[in-house]
C-alpha positions in Angstrom: 0.0 0.0 -0.1 1.3 3.3 -1.0 1.4 6.0 1.7 -1.3 8.3 0.1 -3.5 5.2 0.0 -2.9 4.6 3.6 -3.9 8.2 4.6 -7.0 7.8 2.7 -8.1 4.5 4.1 -7.5 6.4 7.7 -9.6 9.3 6.5 -12.2 7.3 5.4 -12.3 5.2 8.6 -12.3 8.2 10.8 -15.5 9.5 8.6 -17.2 6.4 9.1 -16.7 6.5 12.8 -17.7 10.1 13.0 -20.6 9.7 11.0 -22.0 6.6 12.6 -21.3 4.6 9.3 -23.8 7.0 7.1 -20.9 7.4 4.6 -21.9 4.0 3.3 -25.7 4.8 3.4 -25.6 7.3 0.7 -25.0 10.1 3.2 -27.7 8.9 5.5 -31.3 7.6 4.9 -33.0 10.1 2.8 -29.9 11.6 0.9 -31.5 13.2 -2.3 -29.4 11.1 -4.5 -30.1 7.7 -2.9 -33.3 5.4 -3.4 -35.1 6.8 -0.2 -36.0 9.9 -2.2 -37.9 7.8 -4.6 -40.2 6.5 -1.7 -42.1 9.9 -1.2 -45.5 9.8 -1.1 -48.5 8.0 0.6 -49.0 4.4 1.3 -52.5 2.8 2.4 -52.2 -0.3 4.6 -52.8 -2.2 7.9 -51.1 -1.7 11.1 -51.6 -4.5 13.4 -51.4 -4.5 17.1 -51.1 -8.3 17.5 -54.8 -8.7 18.2 -56.4 -5.9 16.1 -55.7 -4.4 12.8 -56.2 -0.8 11.9 -56.3 0.8 8.6 -53.6 3.3 8.2 -51.7 5.8 5.9 -48.0 6.1 6.2 -46.4 9.0 4.1 -42.8 9.7 3.4 -41.2 13.1 2.3 -37.8 14.6 1.9 -37.5 17.8 4.4 -35.5 20.9 3.1 -32.2 19.2 4.0 -32.9 16.3 1.8 -33.4 13.8 4.8 -36.2 11.6 4.9 -39.2 12.3 7.3 -42.5 10.4 7.9 -45.9 10.6 9.3 -48.8 8.2 9.7 -52.5 8.2 10.8 -54.4 5.1 11.8 -58.1 4.6 12.2 -58.4 3.4 15.8 -62.2 2.6 15.7 -63.4 5.8 14.1 -60.7 7.9 15.9 -57.6 9.1 13.7 -54.5 8.7 15.6 -51.6 10.7 14.0 -48.0 9.8 14.4 -44.5 10.8 13.3 -41.6 8.6 12.0 -38.1 9.9 12.8 -34.5 8.9 13.0 -34.4 6.9 9.6 -31.3 4.7 9.0 -30.8 2.7 6.1 -29.8 -0.8 6.9 -30.0 -2.7 3.8 -31.3 -2.8 0.2 -34.7 -1.1 0.3 -34.6 -1.6 4.2 -34.9 1.1 6.7 -35.1 1.4 10.4 -36.9 4.5 12.3 -38.9 5.4 15.4 -42.7 5.8 15.5 -44.1 8.4 17.9 -48.0 8.9 18.7 -50.2 9.3 21.8 -49.6 5.7 22.7 -45.9 5.9 22.8 -43.0 5.1 20.8 -40.8 2.4 19.5 -38.9 0.9 16.6 -40.1 0.3 13.2 -38.4 -1.8 10.5 -39.4 -1.8 7.1 -38.6 -3.3 3.6 -39.8 -1.9 0.4 -40.5 -3.9 -2.8 -38.1 -3.8 -5.6 -40.2 -1.0 -7.5 -40.8 0.9 -4.0 -44.6 0.7 -4.5 -45.1 -1.2 -1.2 -43.6 -2.0 2.1 -43.8 -4.6 4.8 -42.7 -3.7 8.2 -42.5 -4.8 11.9 -42.9 -2.4 14.8 -43.1 -2.6 18.7 -43.1 -0.7 21.7 -39.9 0.8 23.1 -37.5 -1.8 24.6 -39.0 -4.6 22.6 -38.1 -6.2 19.4 -40.4 -5.4 16.4 -43.0 -8.3 16.0 -46.4 -6.5 15.0 -46.9 -6.0 11.3 -47.2 -2.6 9.5 -47.7 -2.4 5.7 -48.7 -0.1 2.9 -48.9 0.2 -0.9 -49.1 3.4 -2.9 
């Protein structure tokens, strides 16, 4: 390895550590040049609680900094429960993690999009628990 190459590898490793590995995620989930910019829009589906299923609409958009943001609304027996999705991270091909937040609490949400990005299947749970409840949507 030539000295300039060693320097480049060291600088790249330092960048990865400083950014939480986002350098390999297209600048973080939602970078305007990554696939996540193509999921913008609303997806209608079902949010399962383990015993009950609720119709829901999940919406993704890019903020003014080119980062992914999300909202959702589920119909809980005639009452609309709004929520937000934050802290997106790209964890694989067409796969994201984030945190859901609404009046009932918050927790992890892991979702995988179809190859054409027209639908997703995901799992969610309350904070501190592994995701086990279904959440899906289709444009």
